C-alpha positions in Angstrom: 7.1 11.5 42.6 4.0 10.3 44.3 2.8 6.7 43.8 -0.4 6.2 41.8 -3.6 5.8 43.8 -4.5 2.2 44.7 -7.6 2.2 42.5 -5.5 3.2 39.5 -3.1 0.3 40.0 -6.1 -2.0 40.5 -7.7 -0.8 37.3 -4.5 -1.5 35.3 -4.2 -5.0 36.9 -7.9 -5.6 36.2 -7.5 -4.7 32.6 -4.5 -7.0 32.2 -6.2 -9.8 34.1 -9.4 -9.6 32.2 -7.5 -9.6 28.9 -5.5 -12.7 29.9 -8.7 -14.5 31.0 -10.7 -13.5 27.9 -7.9 -14.7 25.6 -7.6 -17.9 27.6 -11.3 -18.6 27.7 -12.3 -17.5 24.2 -9.1 -17.6 22.2 -7.4 -20.6 20.6 -5.7 -21.7 23.8 -8.3 -24.2 25.0 -7.1 -26.1 28.0 -4.1 -23.9 28.8 -5.3 -23.3 32.3 -4.8 -27.0 33.1 -1.0 -26.4 33.1 -1.6 -24.3 36.2 -4.8 -25.7 37.8 -5.8 -29.3 36.8 -9.5 -28.9 37.5 -11.3 -26.6 35.0 -14.0 -25.5 37.4 -11.4 -24.4 40.0 -9.6 -22.4 37.4 -12.9 -20.6 36.6 -13.6 -20.0 40.3 -10.2 -18.6 41.0 -10.2 -16.4 37.9 -13.5 -14.8 38.7 -12.6 -14.5 42.4 -9.5 -12.6 41.5 -11.2 -10.4 38.9 -14.0 -9.5 41.3 -11.6 -8.7 44.1 -9.8 -6.4 41.6 -13.2 -4.8 40.7 -13.8 -4.1 44.3 -10.4 -2.3 44.6 -10.7 -0.6 41.2 -14.1 0.9 41.8 -14.4 1.7 45.5 -17.5 3.9 45.2 -19.6 1.2 43.5 -21.7 -1.2 45.5 -20.0 -4.6 46.0 -23.1 -6.6 45.2 -23.5 -4.8 41.9 -19.8 -5.4 41.0 -20.1 -9.1 41.9 -23.3 -9.4 39.8 -21.5 -7.7 36.9 -18.6 -10.2 37.2 -21.1 -13.1 37.3 -22.9 -11.8 34.1 -19.5 -11.4 32.4 -18.7 -15.0 33.2 -22.0 -16.1 31.6 -21.2 -13.9 28.6 -17.8 -15.5 28.2 -19.4 -18.9 28.1 -21.8 -17.7 25.4 -18.9 -16.3 23.4 -17.2 -19.7 23.7 -20.3 -21.4 22.3 -20.4 -18.9 19.4 -16.7 -19.4 18.6 -17.1 -23.2 18.3 -15.6 -24.1 21.7 -17.4 -26.1 24.4 -19.6 -23.9 26.6 -20.5 -25.5 30.0 -23.2 -24.6 32.5 -20.8 -25.8 35.2 -18.3 -23.1 34.1 -21.0 -20.4 34.4 -21.7 -21.7 38.0 -18.0 -21.7 38.9 -17.6 -18.2 37.5 -20.6 -16.9 39.5 -19.5 -18.7 42.7 -16.0 -17.2 42.4 -17.5 -13.7 41.9 -19.9 -14.1 44.8 -17.3 -15.7 47.2 -15.5 -12.3 47.4 -18.7 -11.0 49.1 -18.4 -13.5 52.0 -16.3 -11.3 54.3 -18.8 -8.4 53.6 -21.5 -10.5 55.2 -19.5 -12.2 57.9 -18.1 -9.0 59.6 -21.4 -7.5 60.5 -22.5 -10.8 62.0 -19.3 -10.8 64.1 -20.0 -7.2 65.2 -23.6 -8.1 66.3 -22.2 -11.0 68.4 -20.3 -8.5 70.5 -21.8 -6.8 73.5 -22.9 -3.2 73.0 -19.9 -1.0 73.2 -17.5 -3.9 73.2 -14.5 -3.4 70.9 -12.5 -6.1 69.2 -9.5 -7.3 71.2 -6.3 -5.6 70.2 -3.5 -7.8 68.9 -0.5 -8.3 71.1 2.0 -5.6 71.1 -0.4 -3.1 69.5 -0.7 0.2 71.4 -4.1 0.9 72.7 -5.8 4.1 71.3 -5.2 7.0 73.6 -8.9 8.0 73.7 -10.2 4.6 75.0 -10.1 3.8 78.7 -9.0 0.3 79.6 -11.8 -2.2 80.2 -12.7 -2.8 83.9 -11.4 -6.0 85.4 -13.8 -8.9 85.5 -14.6 -10.2 89.1 
């Protein structure tokens, strides 16, 4: 039996995580996240960071920026749903949700900057104990 594809597993985890977050944010369990994370804004940030990371894994052919924007809009929609259900809606929660969703993008922007900082043709240093690729000649010794 072959294991399921990673994007299928990520989609199942995303569905479960989104359901738990939606019930926790809009349902009758106001303040339950404080049992795990004492600061409400940090809980929102971490929830949307995790959900956005799962979005990236679940939909590998979609653009990351589009997925992060969708997650940020979903965070705003959750706050609107809270306001409509009689719970406290907070602009700070919308900002924390958006920051969590966008924080997943940081490595996407950092790695190209790192690559541009290298000399043309220079490869990243291999970690210790890793075998060098057979098709790459060793670098010449520096004088």
